[in-house]
N, C-alpha and C positions, 0 to 999 in steps of 0.2 A: 673061349675068348681068343681072338686073333692076336698076333704079335703087336700090332699097332695099338689096340685097345689096352693090352697088357702094359705096354710102355707108358701110355698116358696115365693109367691107373697108378703105376709106380711113381711117375714123376709128380702127380698130384698129391699122392701120399707124402712124398719127400718134402714138397713145398709146405704142407700143413704141419708136418713134424718140425720143420725148420722154424716156422713161426712160433710154435709152442716152446721149442728149445730156447729161442732168443728171449721170450718173455720170462721163462723160468730163470734163465741166467741173470737177467736184470734184477729179479727179486732175490736170488741167492746172494748176489754181490752185496746186498744190504745187511746180510746176516753174518754173524761170526761163524767160524768153522765148526765150533762145538755147540752151536745153537740147536736145541731140539726141534725147532720149527722147520729145519731144513728137510728132515725126513718126511714130515707131513706135507710140506710144499711139493716135494718131488713126487709123492703119491698122487697129489691133486693134478699134477701135470702129466700123469700117464695118459697116453693118447685116448684110449677108449673112455677113461674116467672123465677127462676134461671135455671131450666132445659130448658125452652124455649129459654133463652139467650144462654145457652151452645150449644144447637142444632143449633142455628143460627151461632154461632161462630166456629162450628166444621169445617166449610169449610176453616177456617184460619190456621188450623193445618193439618199435614199429618203424618200418621204412615209410618215409613221408616226403611229399613234394610241397604240401600245403599244411602248415602246422599251427597249433593253437597257442603253445606256450610263449612264443614271442609277443602275443597280444597281452598275456598276463602269465607270469612264471608259475603261478599256483592254479591256473585254470586246468581243469581235467575234462576233456571232451573229445570229440572226433577229430582225428587227423586224416588227411587224404593222401593217397598215392596215385597220381595221375600222370601217365607218360606224356611227353610232349605231343605225340601224334594225336592223343585224345583230348588235348587242351587247346586246339587251334580254333580261333574265332575270327572270322574275316574282319579286317580293319582294326583289330585290337592287338596291342603289344602285351604279351603275357608269356607264361612258361612254354606255350606252344611254339614259340619262335626259337627255342634253344637248340633243338635238333641234337647233334652230337655233342654239344657243349653242356648237355644236361648232367647235373650232379645229384646223386642220391643223398638224402639226409636221413638221420635216425633220431627219433625222439623216445624218451623213456622217463619214468618217474624217479629212477635211481641210476646215477651215472656209472655205478659199479658194474652194470651189465653191458656197457658199451664195448667191453672186450670181445663180446660175441660178434658184434658187427665188424670189428677190426679183423677177426678171424675170417669172417665171410668175405672180406675184401681181398684176401690172399688170391693172387692170380697165378694161373699156370696156362701157358700157351695162349695168352691174350684174353682169357676168360676168368672171371672171379668165381669163387665158390658159390656166392649168392646167385650169380647168373646161371650157373650149372644147376643149382637147386631149383630155380624157377623153371628150367627146361626139363627137369627130371632126368638129368644126365646119368647114364648108366655107369660111366667111369667113376663119377663121384660116389655112387652107391658102393661100387666095388672097393674104392679107396678108403671109405670110412670103416668098413667092417666086413669080415667074412660071413657074418650073419646078415643075409640080404634083407630079412624082415626088419631086423633092428636098424640097419642102415637106412632103409626106406622110411622108417618112422622119423629118423633124424632129419633126412632130407625134407620131408613134409613139414617138420617143425620149423626148419630154416626158411622154407618157401612161404610160410605163413606170415612172415614179416610184412608183406605187402597188403595184408588184409586189415580192414578197419576193425577196431575193437568194440564189441557190444553194441553194434548198430550206431546210427547217427544220433549224436547228443551234443547239446551245447552246455554251458556252465554259467553260474551266476557271475563269475569274474570275466567271462568272455564278452566281446562286443556283440550286440544283437540288434537287428533292425526288423521291425514288424512291417511287412510290405502288403498293402491292400491288393488282393487279386480278385475279390468279388465286388459286389455292388453295395453291400451294407456294412459301413464301417463300425456299426455297433455289434456286429457278430464276430466272435473269435474265430470261427471256422472260415471266415472270408479273408484271412491273413495267412501269408507264408512267413515263417521265421527265418530270416537270413542271418547267418553267422559268419562274418568275414574271417578268413584264415590268412596266414602269412605265407606268401609264395617263397618259401625258403630256398628252393633251387634257383629261382630267378634272382633273388637277392644275392646269392653267392656269386652268380655270374657277374652281376653288376659290380659287386665288391672287387672281384678279380680284375675286371676291365678298368675300373677307376684306379685301382692300385697300379696297374700297368701304365696308365696315362700319367700318373703322378710320379712314380718311382722307377719305371722301366728304363733299361739302359739306353734304348734308342730315343726315348723321350728326353732323357737327361742330356744326351748328346745334342739333340735339336735345340734345347733351351740354351745350352752352352754356346752353340753356334750363333744364336740370336743375340745373346749378351755380348759376344765378341764381334758381332756384325759380320759374320762369315756365312757363306752359302751352305745350305744343307739339303740333301735329297729327302730327308726324313722330317715330317711335320710332327706336331704334338697337339694334344687337346688339353684345355684347362676346364675346370668345373668350378666356376665362381660361387661363393656363398655356400660351399659344401658344409653340411652338418654331420656330426657323428652321433649315433645313438648306441649306447652300450646296453647290451641285453645280458642278463644273468648275473651281474655283479662279479663277485669273485668266483662264482660257480657257473662259468659259462657253459659247461657241458650239460648242466641240468636243463638248458633250453633245447639244445640239439647238438649233434656231432659237428655239423658245418659251422654252427655258431661258435663252438669251441675252437675250431681250426682258425676262425677269424679273430680269436681273442675277444669275442663279444662285440666286435665292431660292425656296425651296420651303417652304411652311408645313406644320407637323406639329401636328395637333390633339391635345390632351391625352387620353390614354387611361389613366386612373388608377383604381384601386379607391377606393371612398369611405373617407374617414378618419373614424373614430368619435371624436367629441369630446363628452365629458360632464363636467359639473362634479363636483367631489368630493361624494360622498354622505355626509352626516353622520347620526349616530345620532339617532333621534327622541327628544325630551325632553318629550313630553306623553303623555297617556293614550290618545290616538288619532292615527293618521296621516292621517285623512280631511281635517281642515282644511288640513294641509300639501299633500295631494294636490289639493285644490281651488284652491290658489294657483298651480298650474302654468299656464303661458300657454295651452297647447292646451286644458286642461280648462276654464279660464275662458271661452274662446271657445265651446266646445261647450255649456256651461251657458247662456251668453247666447243662443246660437242656438236651443237647445231652448226656453228660456223665451219668447223672442220668437215662436217658431212656435206654442206653445200659447196664448199671450196673444192671438194673432190670432183665436182661436175657430174653427179649421178644422172643416169638416163631419166628423161621425163615420163616415167611410167607410174602405175598405181603404187607399187611397193615404195617408190621414192616419196610420193606424196604422203603415204601412211607413216613412214618413218619421220618425215618432217613434222607431221601433225602430232606424233607421239612426243616429240620434244616440246612442242607448243603446249600440249596438255600438261606436261610436267611443269613447265614454267607458270602456267595459270594456277596449278595446284599450289605452287610456292607463293604466288601472288595472293591467293585466298588466305593462306596461312599468315602471311605478312599483314594483310588487312585486319584479320581477326585479332592479331596481337595488339595492333594500334587501337582497335576499337575497345580494348579492355582498359585503356587509360581512363582516368576520371573524366566523365562527360563535361564538355566545355573547354577542353584543353586547347582547341583551335582558336578560341576567343582571346587567349592571353596575348598581351602586347608583343612578346618576344617571338610569337609564332607568325611566320611569314608565308604560310602555306597557301597555295592557290585555292581560290574559293571552291572550285569544283571538287578538288581533292579533299577539302575540308568536309564538304557535303558527304563524300564517300566514306571517309575514315573516322569521322566524329558524329555518327548518326544519332547518338543519344543526347547531343547538345540541344536538339530541338525540344526535348522534354521540359526544359527550363528557359528556352529562348524562343519565344513565339515568332519573332521577326526572322530568325534563322530558319525555323521550320517552314514558315510561309514561303520563303524564297526557295528553300530546298524542294518544296512541293510544286512550285510554279515553273522552275527553270529546267531545261533539258541538259542538265549538268553531266549526265552519264555519258553522252556522246563526247564531251570534252575529255572525260577521263579515258575513254577508249582511244581517242586520238593521241593523248599524251603517252599512253602505253605504246602505241604503234610507232610514234616518233622515237621514243626511248629505245625500242628494240631495233629499229633501223640503224640508229646511231651505234648501238652495241655491235651490230653485225657488219657495219660498213667497211671495216678494215679488210681489204682484199675482196670484198663482195660488192657487185654493182646493184645494191638495193635502192629502190626509189618509190614512186607513187603506187605502183602495182602491189609491191610487197606491203607498203604502208596500209593500203586499203584491205589487204587480206588479213593482216594481223588484227586490225580493228574489228572487222566483221567476225573473225573467228572468236575473238574475246566476247563479243556480244552474244554469239550463239552458245558458247560454253557457260556463260554466267547468267543466262536468261532465267534459269530456275532458282538461282541463289539470290533471292530478293533481299536477304538479310545483309548481303555484301554490296550489291549494286542493284538498285531498284530502277528498272527500266520503265519509261513512260510509254 
């Protein structure tokens, strides 16, 4: 053995002995000086004795990235250890995206064996004992014992933590999905049994990320700056409607080691459908709805942006026309939304005495009035009211843009024709003759 290997062996042995010494000291501090258990405890923590016990107990724990116990704490079945590089699927977010942020987890039926994993996490020169065991590191073999055969058996036992136990198996308390892969749903052998597992390494990364967003120093400083209305170079993220799922009750380490480190806390992100919120729609009380339409926030912003763009005097090229038309498209989208809101009022609202709406706009916005008003429907069917609505829109838009812009008949005709072209297919909003 060269001097470099000898030094690494000695340093590794010292790191392991320090770990055992600190654990022994914490246990001894709980005992009286004359307690007879002290001698027995010191014997258990003799290096070769403790390592032999740890190697024997290594089969009681398993390294895992996808575990079963978070699904049900009493479920006993297969846990998987899949490195991020082997868990990449194009277009999907999963453990494969973790890369170097990957965390090992350990599961076991009895938490008293987790001290084995804590031992295997001891690092020397940037590598843990477990990583060295998986690599079959010669320095680790030499550091464990002068008996190379015995040391190699211990290394193999520690490396066995990544192997699944007793083949693939599910459990009655596990979630199971029978997935049809054949053609005959009446045949059992035409199904695959899918047993979802908990992506514990991914869940731990999500937990750490959210905690940093919620309680990290930089996030707190950014929130403080916002409260005090001061500038800040650092932003922050909020997670609305965040839920917390507690796993393991008072025995969090019975679920897994990472679950124990989180105190059993697992974050659940909100997965909710959008809630439609709209203000009450009132019956128009003027001869036209376009001034009311123009007061909508989104419409005001679009008009302002369009006016500003045209006021800048852009070159008369294709890109200019496309950008102008994109503003028009957005305005017409807003117009369709506005019309749909009014059409949800009780049919016949335009017939009320207090409603002074222009007849063409009434035909447009109160289409279901004709279901109970034959005269209204007959007139709606016979007149070319759609052209009047288009012209009223074009007049309104010219008026909205005329401050600082020389808009006139040419623009008026373009707005009217563009609206006709865009709404031609939307017969439920504007029926063209």
